[in-house]
N, C-alpha and C positions, 0 to 999 in steps of 0.2 A: 505492499500499499504506499503512495507517494505521499508525503504530508511535509506542510510547511508552513512556518507561523511570520506572522506579516507584523511587526511592532510599530503601532502607531502614533502619533503625536497629538498634540491638541489643535482646535479643542474636540478633537474627538479620540482622547485616549483612549489605546488598549489595545487589544490582540487581535489577529483575524485568523483563523485557524483553515490553509487551502488544504483540498482532500480530495485526492481522486477516488472516485468512486470503485467498486472490488474489481468489477467489469469494464473498467478504464473506458466507461462512456462518458462522463461527465465530470467536471469539477465541482464541487459542493465546496460553500465558504460559510465558516461560523464565527460570528462575531463574539468578544467577549470583552465588558466594560471593564478598566480598570479606573481606581482614585486617582492616580497620580500617572506621570509619564511613565511609561517602562523603556528601561535601560538594557535589561540582558534577561534571557530564557533559555530553557533547553528543555528537550525531549527524551525520554524515555521509551522506546516504542516495544520493548519486554512487556512492559506492564499498564502503557497508554496512559504515563504521567505527564504532565507538563506544569513547569516552575517558571513562573513571571516574575522579574524582579524589576523595582521602581525606582526613582529621583529620590523617594524618601526612606527606604529601606524596609517595603513590607514588600512579602515575598509570598503571590499567590499560587498556591497547589491547586491544579486542576487535574482531573480524572476524565479520560475521554474513554466514549464507547465504543467497542470493535466494530462498526457497522458502516453501512453505506449513508446511515444518516449524521452520523458522529456529533457528538452532543456532551456537554460537559456535567458533570455532579462531584460530589463529593468535596465541594471548594472548602479550602482550608487556607489562613492566615497565618505568615510566620511573621515576625519583625526584627529585624539586626541594629535599629537606629541610626542607618548611617547608607548612605546611596548601593544600589546595589550593582557594584559595574560587570561583576561575573557567576552563572552559577553552572551545575554539573551536578548533574542526579548520577549518583554514581552506587551502582547495584538497585536494589529492590527496596530499601528503606533507608539508604543514606543520602543525604544533601548537600555537597559544599557551595557556601557562598564566601564573596570576598568584597572589600572597601576600596576605595580609594587610598585609606590610611596603611594599607599594607597588611590587616586581620585576616585572616580566614578563619571558617566558622564550619562546623559539621555537624551538621543535623540530625536527628534520629525522626522520620515523618511518622513514625507510628507511635511516637510517645506523646500522651498528654500535657504533658509539661510545656511546650515549645519553646524550650532552652538550649542553647546549643553549647557544642565545647570549642573552645578555642584552641585551632591546630597552631602549631610553631609559627611565630607570626614572619614574613618575608622581609617586613621593614623597609619596602618598597611599595608604591601603588600597585596593585593586581588588579590588571583590565581584562584578562580571559582565561579561564578555565577549559580543561577538556581532561575526559578519564581518558587512560592508557591501557589499563588490565586491571585486575582483581585487586581491589584495596589501592591505587595507586591514581592519584590526579596530580597533572602538571597545571602550573600557572606560570604565566609572562605578565613582568610590567613593562610598561611604557618607557622606563629607566634604562631598558636593556639588562634585565635579570629573569633568569630561568629559575623555576624550582620545581622539585617534585613532590610530594608528600605522600608517605604513608599512612593513610586515614585511622588504621587500625592501632598503628603506635602514636598517631597523633604527632606525627614530627617530619621534617624534612630531612630526605634520605638523599638530595642531590640540588645544587644549589652552583650554578655558574653562570658566570658574565658573560652575553652576547650581544650582537648589533641592536641597536635600539628598533625597537618595531615603528611602523606608521602613528604618530601621533593623534591623527585624525581618525584613524579604524586601528584597533588592536584586534588581531587575530590569532588564533593559535591553533590548531588542527592535529589530529595522530593520524597518519596513512598505515595501516598495520600492514600492508603489504610489504611497504618499506622500512616497516618498522622503523621510523623514525616521525619528530616532531618539526612542523613546518609553519613559517609565518613570515608575511612583507617586511621587510624591512624599509626602513625611511629611503636607505639611498637606490631603491627600486628593485634590491636582489633578494631573493629567495631564501630566505636562511632555514639549514635543512639541520637539526640535531639527531644523530644516530644514538637509538637507544640503546642499540648491542654493546659499542663500544666508545657508549659517552663523550665522542667526537662531533665538531660543528663543521661542517661546508656551507659553501652558497654558490648560488649561479646567476648570472647577470637576466633577470626574468625582463624588467622593463627600467632600465637604467634611470635613475633620478627621476623617475615618473612616479605617482602612487598608485598603487593596484590593490586590488583582493584578491584572497584565493578560496575555492572551495575541491573539495576533494572526492571520488568517488571510488570504489574498490581497485575499479585499473587506472584510473587515471588523477592527474594532479591539473586543473584550470588556474592560470592567473591572468585576469582580468583590469586590462588598462584603463580607465574613463579616460584621461588625458588623449591616448593615442587609439582608441575606440579600437581594441583589440584582444582578443582572447587566446592565448597558448592552450595547448592542451598534449601535456606529459605524459609518457606512456613509463619512462624510465629517467630520473630525475639525474642520474650519474652521467648518463650520454649525451643531456643537454637537449639532446634532439626533441622538436615540437613541431606540431600542425597547428596553423594560424586561420583564424576567425574573426571576421569583421563585425561590431557590435554598434549597436546605436548610438550614436553620439550623445543622446540625453540620459544615458541610464548612469545611476550613481550609484547602484549598490544591486549587486546579482548574486544567487548562489545556486545550486544545485536543488533540484526538485525531484525529477525522475531520470536516474543515470542508464536505464534501460533502453529510455526513448531520447536519452540526453536533452532534457527539457529543463529550464531555467526559469525560477521566478527572479525579474529586477524590478527594481525601483528606477523610476524616470525624474529628473530635477524638481518635477511639480509634485512629487510624494505619490505620483501614480502606479501603483504596481500593475503587472502582466506576467503572462507564461511566455514562456522564449525558446523557440524551437532550433535547432539547427537545419540549417536549410543549405544545402551545396557548403559552401565556405564562410556562410555568414551565419549570424543570429538576428531572427524574423520573431517580430512580437505576431501571438496568436489571439489578440483581441478575445479571453475569456475570463478578463477580472476586471471587474471595476472599484478596485479599496482605492482609498483617497487617503491624503495625510499619514503616507507610511515612510518610516524611514531606514528599517535594519530587516531583512529579512533572516530568520532563522531555520534550518534544517536538523533532522535527527543525524547524530551521529554515523558517518557510512558504514559502521559496523552492523548497521541495522540493516541496510539491503545488501550485506556480505550474506548475513544469517538467511534472508529471505532466500538470496540465489541457491544456497548451500543446500537451503530445506528444499527445493524444485530439484536440485540433481540430484537429493537424496532420494525423492519420490519415484523421479525419472528410473532409477538405478532399482529400487524394491518393485516396480513393476515390473521390469527386465527379469529379477529374478522368479519371481512369480508365475512369470509367463514361460520361464525356461528360456531365456533369449539371454546366457550368460555371458558370451561371446562379444569381443570389441567394446568392452566398457572402461578400459585403462584410460583414455581422455578423461571420461566423467572421474575414475576415482584422482587423476592427477591434479582436476580443478577443483575435486572438495579440498585436496590437500593444500593446495595454493592459496583457497578461501579460509586457511586457517583451521579443517576440520581431518586430522591427518586418522585420528583414531577411527572418527567416524568411516572415513572411506575405508580403511582398513577390517573393520569390522563387517562392512559389505561387501569388500571384495571374498573374505573369510566364507562368506554363505554360499556365494555365487563359486567359487571353487570347489566348495563341498557338495554342493549339487550337482557340478560338473563332472566330478571326479579328476580333478588336477591337482594330482599329489605335488608336484613341486612349489607351484603358485600357491599352492595352501600353507604349504611349511613357508614358503618364502614370508605371505603376507602376518604367520603367525608369530614367526620371527621377529618381524619388525615390527610389530604391536608390543610382542611380549616385551623389546627393548626398549621402547618409549616408554614403558608404563613405571611410576614411582614404584618401590619394593612395598611401601606400607599403602597401597590402592588395593582394596580390598571389592572394587565392582568388576574386577574384569578377572576376579580367579578362575570363572571356566573357562577363559581361554588360555589362562595360563596351565592349568591342569590338560588341557586337548594338546597344548604343545608339548610337554612331556611324553603326553601318550604317540603323537606322531613321532618325535624323535626315538621313542623306544620301538616303533613300529617299521621303522627305516634305518635301525641301527646305529645310533649316534647315543651309546650308552653314557657316555664322558659328559657330554652335553647336557642331557638330560637331569643328570646329578648334581649338575651346577645348577639349573633351574630348580632343583629340590631343597638343595643349599640357600642359596640365593633368597629363593621366597618361602623357608620357612616353611616348607610343605610336609605334613604331616602322613607317609605312607611308609612306613618303617620295613613292610615285606619287600614292596619294592624297590626301595633304596638298596637293602643288603642284597637282592638279585642282581641290580645292576650294577653294585659296586664290586662282586663277584664277577660279573661278565667285563666288566673294565680291565681288572688282573687278569683275567687269563687271557683276553685278546694283546694285552701287554707283552704276554711274557709265553705261552704255550701254543701249541697245537692245537686249533678249535673247527667245529664245523657248527655254522648258523644253519636254522632251520627258519625260514621265513614264509611271514604272512601274504606277502604281496609280492607280485613279479620282479625277479631282478633286475631287470633295465629300470625301474622305476627307484630301486635303492642305489643303481651306480650314479643315477642321476641326481639323487640327494645327497650323495658322497661328493658332487662337483658342485654341489649348491654350497655344500658345507665346508668346500676348500679342503677336502681329504683324499688320500689316494684309496681305491677301492681293491680290496685283496681279501684273501682266504679261502676258505670253502666252503661252499653252498650246497645244500640240498636242496633240490628242486624235485625228488619225486622218491616216495616211500612204497614199498609192496606189503601186502600183510604179513606180519612177522609169523614165523615158524618156531616152536619150541622143542629143545633136545636136551638129553642129559649128555653131561661131561665134555661138550665140543668146544673148542677155543679157534682163536683166529690163527693162531700158528699151526694150528692142525688143517685147516681149510686150505691156507695158501701153500702146505706143505703137497697137499693132494693136489690141488689145483695145477703145480708147477710140474710136478710126477707126468699129469696127465698130459701138459700141454709139451712137456721134451718128448714124449715118447711115442708120437706122432709126427711127422713134418705137414700133415693137415692143418694141426694147430701153431704153426711157426709164427704164423701174421699174428697171434695173442702176445700180449705183455704179459710180462712177470709179476705175479701177484706179491706185494708190500703190505707190512702190517704197519699200523700208526695205533699210538694210545692217544687219540685227542678229546678236548671235553667238546660234548656236545652242547649246544647253546640254543634253546627256544625261549621264548617272551618268558613260558611261566615256571619251567627249573632249568639247570645244570646238570647234566651228567656224566662222570667220566668212564667214558667207553673203549671197545676196541673197535676196530675197523681194517677190514680188509679191502684195498684197493686193486683196480685192474686196470693200472695207467701205461701209458706210452713211454711216461720219463721216469728214468731211474733216480733222478735226480729232485729237486723243488718244482714241483707242479705247476707246468706254465698255462696259461689261459687254454683250458678245453675240457671238454665232458668227460666223466669218470665215471664209472660203474663200480660198487661197491657192496659188501655184505656188512651190514652194520651188528656187532655180537652185545649184547649186555647181560651180563653173569648174575643171576640170582641164586639164592639158597634153592631153590626149586628146579633150576637148570639152567639153561642159554636160550635166550632168545636173537635168532637171528631175522636179520630185515633188511631186503636188498633194496637199496637205495641207489639214486642217481647223482650225483654230485657235478657241480660246476666250478673248477678252479682259476681262480681271476689271477693266479702267476705272480709276480713281483715286481713292481717298476725299476727299472734302474735309475730313472732320474725324478726323486721325489720333489723338484720342484716342479715336473711340467706333469701334473698329474691330470690336468684336463685331458691332455694326448691320449696319454695313458688310461683313463678312465673311458674314453670316446673310442678308442683301439678294443677293448673288454666287451664294451656293449655292444660294438657289430659284431664280435665272435659270439657273444651270447645269442644274438637274433638270429644269425646265422645257424648256429644250433640246434634252436629251438625250431627254428622253419624245418631241418630236416627230420627230427624227430618228433612230430606233434604228437603223438600219441604216446611218448616215451618208451618205448618197448625198448627192450634189450637185443643187442645184435644176437641173431638165432645161435651163429657159432659160441658167441661167448656165453649165453646161456645154459646151454645143454653142456658147455664143460665146467662150470661153476655149479650147476648141478649135479653133475655126477661128482664133482670134489667132495660136494655136502654130504652125497651118499656113503663114499667112502669116509669122510670121517667119521661117521656116524658109527658105521659097522666097525672102524677101530675103537670106537671108544665102548663099543661092547654094546651097543642099542639095534634092537631087530627094527624098531618101530619108530616113529616121533613121538612124542609124548602128546 
C-alpha cells in the first residue's frame, strides 16, 4: 500500500494522508487537523501508527485503519514542552523525539503515564531522526554531528563529526541495501556514512546547489530544485546515475510508490500533486488538490522492502504447492538481497525436499544452520534435519560438530558417530548406505572431501553354517581356481577384517573379497562374502561392494570424485540387476560347500 503524509501550514494546519487504494484504482485523501503547525512526522506501517510533532511540543499519535477508506482512531497526544524537530517510531511500542536544544526523548506509547525517558543528549540541535535497526536510532544535527542511540541502553553508541547538512532542509535516510546513512550537505554533495565500517564518503550530486534526497529499496534519488533535475543512483560507489527533468516550481518532493516510480511533490504555492516518471522527466498526474503544504513524509523504505519480500515469498510458496520447484533461484536471491536470507533458505529447503534434490537440500541446510545464532531455538527442526542429512550422506565428523556446538542431546547417536569417525580415520571399513552412491560422492565434493573407502551396494539373504571362517572359504576358492585353466580369469580371493558401518550399528566382521587387485583396491566393483561369527554359528552374506580407490592428490578431490562417479555410473549401468557373474557365483558356491564339508557339516543349519 502506497502512503504519504503532507504537513500543512496555517491557516489550515494539519496533516493529509495520501493513500492508494488496495486495487491501485484511486488515490484517497484523509485530512487531520492539528492545533499547531506540524514540523515533523513518522509512519510505522507494520502497525499503522503515525506520529505528528508540532511547533509547540505536542505529539499526536494516530492509529490508521488498514483498508481502502483509511481512517484515524485511538488518537493520543504527548507533550515534550519544546518544538518537535524530529520523530522516529522505533518498533511497536517506542517513539523517539528530539528538539532544537539537542535533547532526545524515548516514549513508551503504550504507557498511561505519558512521561518520556531522556536519552543521552547530543548537545547539538537534533533536526532529523531515523531507525537503522532493532533498538538503534540515528540523529543528525544541523551543526554537522551524527549520532546513533541504543534506545535499550538509553545512550549514544556512535558520535562523529561530519559535513554540515543543508540548513533549510535537514534530511537523514537509512538505505538498507547499501547499509548506510545518507543526507544532503550544504555544499551540494551527498554524504554517505557506512554502517559496517563506520566511514564517511561523499559524491558530488549537485555542486553548491540545495537538493533533497529520497530512497527506495533499489535506488537513491537526489532532486535539485534550482537545477530542475532528479538523479537516480543504483550504485552510489560508482557515481553513475540517470537524469530526469523536474518541473521548475517544485520545492519539496518525496517517493510515493517506488514500484511505479511515483512521487508526491509540493510546488512554490504549497500545492501538492503526484508526479510520475514519463520517459526522462517527471510530470504531474493532477490527482491531488491539497493546499498550504510544506513537507512530504513517507514510510521508511524498509516497509516497501517487506511488501516486496512478502509478494516473492507468496510466489515461491505457490510454486512449491503446485510442484513447480524448478528455476526459483532468482527469487531466492531476490529475497536474500531484500534482507530475508533465512526466509529464502527455509523456502529453498522446502522446495528441495519436495523435489528430492539432495545436494541443494544439503547446501541450503548448511547455509541456514551456519547463519543461525547458537542460542536460537526457533530453528531447531532445521538443525536436527541438517545433522540427519549429514549422517545419511556419511559426514559423521560434521554431524558431531553440530551436536557439540548446538548442545543437542542425543547420546546414543553421538556415541555411534564418534565411533564411526574413529574407525574411518584408522581402520579398513565398509559403509552400507541408504542412498545412491553417486549422491554420496556429490555430497563429498560439496563438503570439500575426497570420496574413498569400500561401499556396500547390494546384499543377498544370509545363510547360516557352523564352524566356517573366511580363511576356509578363501582357501577352497583359490584351490578350485588353480585346479582348472577355465577359472584362470578369476582373481585370487583375499581375506580382510573390516569394520562394517551402518547408520544404526558398527560390527567388526570378516570379509572374503574376489578382487582383481592384490594391493589397495582401485575404483571397481568387488564381489565378496561377509562372515559374521556368533555363538550359534557363522552367517554368510553375499555382498557387492564398490571400491572408491585412493586419490594420489588430495588437493584435487573434485577431479578424483568426478572420476569415481563416472566409474560408478558405468558399473551400475552394466549390472542393473546386481547379479554375480555366473562363473564367479558357481566357484564361490562350490568353495562354500567344500568348506562346509571340511568343517564336518552335512547340511546348512
